[in-house]
C-alpha angles and dihedrals in degrees: 000000000000115000107240097157113112116243116247128208106229090208091061104030130062115251117268113261119235089254090054091047090051092049090047093050091048091051093045093052095037111141094016121122133195125241090278092053094252120138108275091228088073089064093047090049092050094048093049091047090048091053090049092048090050091055098260124169125247088258090055092046090052090049089050091055090051100033095116100030098098095034091053092043089239086129128016127243087239090057090050093049090057098035122123092248131114118265088243092058092047090049091052092049091050092045093058093042107106113221123218111267093003116148112244090236091059092047094051092043089056091051091051091048095052116082111240097006097103092064091052092049091044090057092044092052092046091056095040091051096044106135091224092057093044093047093070093057125089114266098254092050092045092050093046093050094043090055092044094051092046090053092050090048090052093049090049093048093243121149123234091273090055096255122130113263104219094164 
């Protein structure tokens, strides 16, 4: 999707509210669908709700709404750099943005090293690995994704239910 949103200088503009971030994310991903053919906004809604339910901050909820925007090229990195968001929110978004050719170990290490990012990824994984969502996929895709999500959870130290294993 082409980035048509004007860049904002955070030093001069007030920060985007959560409602504005949500509207922006919905516009940015408009017309996109997930692997099951569902509107992508449903995934964003679930991830943001999951962060909220897990006690996340407004910065983490904003990052949840935008967690796939740069990775999916719905918004550009340049837009994000100039966006009226806190540096912490931007850092979380970039931490959960998978880079082409990046080893999974490097990706998960970056998430663990970025304050607040683990909760966003935890919620993302919980929704992605939801058995109801996976059930509608063909068996090879379902099995591949189930294994992928389990590996990511393991590298992040999350238990099978997606919660952090601090034991």
